[in-house]
C-alpha positions in Angstrom: -29.2 -4.4 6.7 -27.3 -7.5 7.7 -23.5 -7.2 8.3 -23.0 -9.3 5.1 -23.7 -6.1 3.1 -21.7 -2.9 3.4 -22.7 0.6 2.6 -20.9 1.9 -0.6 -21.0 4.9 -3.0 -20.0 3.8 -6.4 -18.4 6.6 -8.3 -18.6 6.3 -12.1 -16.1 7.7 -14.7 -18.8 10.1 -15.8 -18.9 11.7 -12.3 -22.3 10.1 -11.6 -22.6 8.0 -8.4 -24.9 5.2 -7.0 -25.5 4.8 -3.2 -26.2 1.3 -2.0 -25.0 -1.9 -0.5 -22.6 -4.6 -1.8 -21.3 -7.9 -0.5 -17.6 -7.3 0.5 -16.6 -10.9 -0.1 -17.7 -10.8 -3.7 -17.5 -7.2 -5.0 -17.1 -8.2 -8.7 -19.2 -10.8 -10.5 -18.8 -11.4 -14.2 -17.2 -8.1 -14.7 -20.0 -6.1 -12.9 -20.5 -4.8 -9.5 -23.9 -5.6 -8.2 -25.3 -2.9 -6.0 -28.5 -3.0 -3.9 -29.4 0.7 -4.2 -31.2 2.6 -1.4 -34.6 2.1 -3.1 -34.2 -1.7 -3.0 -33.4 -2.4 -6.7 -30.3 -4.4 -7.7 -28.2 -2.5 -10.2 -25.3 -4.1 -12.1 -22.7 -1.6 -13.0 -20.0 -2.5 -15.6 -16.5 -2.4 -14.1 -15.2 -0.3 -17.0 -17.7 2.5 -16.0 -16.5 2.6 -12.3 -13.9 4.9 -10.9 -14.1 3.5 -7.4 -16.4 1.7 -5.0 -16.1 3.7 -1.7 -17.0 1.9 1.5 -18.6 4.5 3.7 -19.9 5.0 7.2 -22.9 7.1 6.2 -24.6 7.9 2.9 -25.4 11.5 3.9 -21.8 12.7 3.7 -20.0 13.2 0.5 -17.7 10.4 -0.6 -15.1 12.9 -1.7 -11.9 12.5 0.4 -10.7 15.6 2.3 -7.1 14.3 2.2 -5.9 12.3 -0.8 -2.2 12.0 0.2 -0.4 11.1 3.4 1.1 14.0 5.3 3.8 11.7 6.8 4.9 8.2 6.3 2.0 5.8 7.3 2.3 3.8 10.5 0.3 0.8 9.4 1.7 -2.1 7.7 1.3 -2.7 3.9 2.2 -1.2 0.6 2.1 2.6 0.4 0.8 3.2 -3.1 0.0 6.2 -5.4 -2.9 5.6 -7.7 -3.2 7.8 -10.8 -6.6 7.6 -12.4 -7.3 8.0 -16.1 -8.8 11.4 -15.4 -5.5 12.5 -13.8 -6.7 12.4 -10.2 -4.0 11.1 -7.8 -4.8 9.3 -4.6 -2.4 7.6 -2.1 -3.4 4.7 0.1 -2.3 1.6 1.8 -2.8 -1.9 0.4 -2.0 -5.3 2.0 1.5 -6.4 1.5 0.3 -9.8 0.5 -0.6 -9.4 -3.1 -2.5 -12.8 -3.1 -5.3 -10.8 -1.3 -5.7 -8.6 -4.4 -8.3 -9.6 -7.0 -7.5 -9.6 -10.7 -10.3 -7.0 -11.2 -8.8 -4.3 -8.9 -7.3 -3.2 -5.6 -8.7 -2.7 -2.1 -7.0 0.4 -0.7 -7.2 2.2 2.7 -7.4 5.9 2.2 -4.9 8.3 4.1 -7.6 9.7 6.5 -9.0 6.8 8.4 -11.3 9.1 10.4 -13.1 10.3 7.3 -16.5 8.9 6.0 -14.7 6.7 3.5 -13.1 3.5 5.1 -11.9 1.6 2.1 -11.9 2.0 -1.7 -12.1 -0.7 -4.3 -10.4 0.6 -7.4 -10.8 -1.3 -10.6 -7.7 -1.8 -12.7 -9.6 -0.3 -15.7 -9.9 3.0 -13.9 -6.1 3.4 -13.4 -3.5 4.9 -15.6 -0.8 3.8 -13.2 0.0 2.4 -9.7 3.2 3.2 -8.0 4.5 1.6 -4.9 6.1 4.3 -2.8 7.2 2.1 0.2 6.8 -1.2 1.8 5.9 -0.6 5.4 6.5 -3.5 7.8 7.0 -4.1 11.5 10.4 -3.3 13.0 12.7 -6.3 12.5 14.0 -7.9 15.6 17.8 -8.2 15.8 19.0 -11.7 16.2 20.6 -12.4 19.5 24.3 -13.6 19.3 24.5 -17.2 20.1 25.7 -17.9 23.5 29.1 -19.5 23.3 28.6 -21.3 26.6 25.8 -23.3 25.0 26.8 -26.8 24.1 25.6 -27.7 20.5 23.3 -30.7 20.6 23.6 -31.8 17.0 26.8 -31.5 14.9 26.9 -31.6 11.2 
């Protein structure tokens, strides 16, 4: 499969799932997720039926996450969020701090355990009951150096 398509497992609200490939640049088209399943058929799944699109390393392993929350404060930059699904499942993750990268249809979240089979999850807004920002994690701010008083100002106002 070309690198333009990524392996995914689409979990539906009714606990059913579909394995296949999607284009990561255009996950949602006209309110549907188009999945090229493993038998070579394109399936369009309505966004309201989807709980999450799990970008995985391998199909063989289950898409269920071993760890759904962070044990300590995450080290990577971004928004540390808690997602509460309509079926009461809770999942924590990291989102980009730049909300302009989010799509109107949903959120792209990095799960707590980056070494698991699941690398990223696209969560439709329709699958969520709530989204809570727990922290904004950024780089350490540099302290400004005090201006050197020996320096002669070049421009005066």
